[in-house]
C-alpha positions in Angstrom: 108.7 118.3 83.7 106.6 115.5 85.2 103.1 116.2 86.3 101.6 115.1 89.6 99.2 112.7 88.0 102.0 111.1 86.1 104.0 110.8 89.3 101.1 109.2 91.1 100.7 106.7 88.3 104.4 105.8 88.6 103.9 105.3 92.4 100.9 103.1 91.7 102.9 101.0 89.2 105.8 100.6 91.7 103.4 99.6 94.5 101.6 97.0 92.2 105.0 95.6 91.2 106.3 95.2 94.7 102.9 93.8 95.9 103.2 91.2 93.1 106.4 89.9 94.4 105.0 89.5 97.9 103.9 86.0 97.3 107.5 85.0 96.4 108.9 86.7 99.4 106.3 85.1 101.7 107.9 81.7 101.0 111.0 82.7 103.0 112.1 80.2 105.7 111.4 82.6 108.7 113.0 80.3 111.2 116.3 80.2 109.3 116.3 83.9 109.0 116.5 84.2 112.8 113.5 86.5 113.0 110.5 85.8 115.2 107.4 84.5 113.4 105.4 87.4 114.8 107.8 90.0 113.3 108.0 88.2 109.9 104.2 88.1 109.8 104.0 91.8 110.8 106.3 92.7 108.0 104.4 90.7 105.5 101.0 92.1 106.6 102.3 95.7 106.6 103.9 95.2 103.2 100.5 94.3 101.8 98.7 97.0 103.7 101.1 99.7 102.6 101.1 98.5 99.0 97.3 98.6 98.9 97.3 102.0 100.6 99.7 103.3 98.0 97.6 102.0 95.2 94.4 103.6 96.7 96.1 106.8 97.5 97.6 107.1 94.1 94.4 106.3 92.2 91.8 108.1 94.3 92.7 111.7 93.5 93.1 110.9 89.8 89.6 109.4 89.7 88.2 112.3 91.7 89.8 114.8 89.4 88.5 112.9 86.3 85.0 112.9 87.8 84.8 116.3 89.4 87.4 118.3 87.5 90.8 119.3 88.9 90.7 121.9 91.5 93.0 123.1 94.3 90.1 122.5 96.8 90.0 118.9 95.8 93.8 118.5 96.2 93.6 120.3 99.6 90.8 118.0 100.8 92.8 115.0 99.6 95.8 116.2 101.6 93.6 116.4 104.7 92.2 113.0 104.2 95.6 111.5 103.6 97.0 113.3 106.8 94.2 111.6 108.8 95.2 108.3 107.2 98.9 108.8 108.0 98.1 109.6 111.7 95.9 106.5 111.9 98.6 104.4 110.3 101.3 105.7 112.6 99.2 105.1 115.7 98.4 101.6 114.6 102.1 100.9 113.9 103.1 102.3 117.3 100.5 100.2 119.1 101.7 97.0 117.3 105.3 97.8 117.8 104.7 97.8 121.6 103.5 94.2 121.4 106.9 93.0 120.4 108.6 91.8 123.6 111.0 89.1 124.4 111.2 86.4 121.7 108.7 88.2 119.5 111.1 91.1 119.1 113.9 88.9 117.7 115.1 90.6 114.5 113.4 94.0 115.0 115.3 97.0 113.8 114.4 100.0 116.0 116.6 102.4 114.1 114.7 101.7 111.0 111.4 102.0 112.8 112.2 105.4 114.3 113.7 106.6 111.0 110.6 105.8 109.1 108.5 107.3 111.8 110.5 110.6 111.5 110.0 110.6 107.7 106.3 109.9 108.3 106.1 112.9 110.7 107.7 115.1 108.0 105.3 113.8 105.4 102.4 114.5 107.8 103.6 118.1 108.3 103.9 118.6 104.5 100.4 117.1 104.0 99.0 119.5 106.6 100.8 122.4 105.0 99.2 121.4 101.7 95.7 121.0 103.3 96.0 124.5 104.7 97.4 126.0 101.5 100.9 126.8 102.8 102.4 124.5 100.2 101.1 123.4 96.8 98.5 120.8 97.6 99.2 118.4 94.6 102.9 118.2 95.4 102.2 117.8 99.1 99.8 115.0 98.3 102.4 113.3 96.2 104.9 113.5 99.0 102.5 111.8 101.3 102.0 109.0 98.8 105.7 108.7 98.4 106.0 108.0 102.1 103.7 105.1 101.8 105.6 103.8 98.7 108.8 104.2 100.8 107.2 102.1 103.5 106.4 99.4 100.8 110.0 99.4 99.7 111.3 99.2 103.3 109.1 96.3 104.2 109.9 94.6 100.9 113.7 95.2 101.6 113.5 93.8 105.1 111.8 90.6 103.8 114.4 90.2 101.1 117.1 90.7 103.6 115.4 87.9 105.7 115.8 85.7 102.6 119.5 86.5 102.3 120.0 85.9 106.1 118.1 82.6 105.8 120.3 81.4 102.9 123.5 82.4 104.8 122.3 80.6 107.9 121.4 77.5 105.9 124.9 77.4 104.4 126.5 77.5 107.9 124.6 74.4 109.0 126.4 71.1 108.8 
């Protein structure tokens, strides 16, 4: 059976790998992908932010456990801190989402936005349950980190799909 620290290290490695490919994905011809420049920049910025968040959230409790010794109190506190971070992230995302109007909204996928928000709300509920000892705190914490990793994957996927769209649109041009 895999331990929570091993799982967090796997999440950390995945986030580092995806963040490493961000430079390549950033070279996509955004105009040819028929996505607004604002939306493409938003996706790229949030890919980097969520990747860095995943790295920090994966490493922080491991370092704290190494320094202070592993305890349920530490994991519960980490769940609380991560829950606050998730709320702040979701509010920021909602605020930025509202700025996409008219041409700036070209290429946005509202279904994806609302689906990831719903998954984030579920992760938030699990984090709070872990913080208040209704669920095992280490597992709850890992689920919260998984949501951030899932966000990294979704932003990366959307940027890669922009590349695919860009290539198809370029082939259609005379």
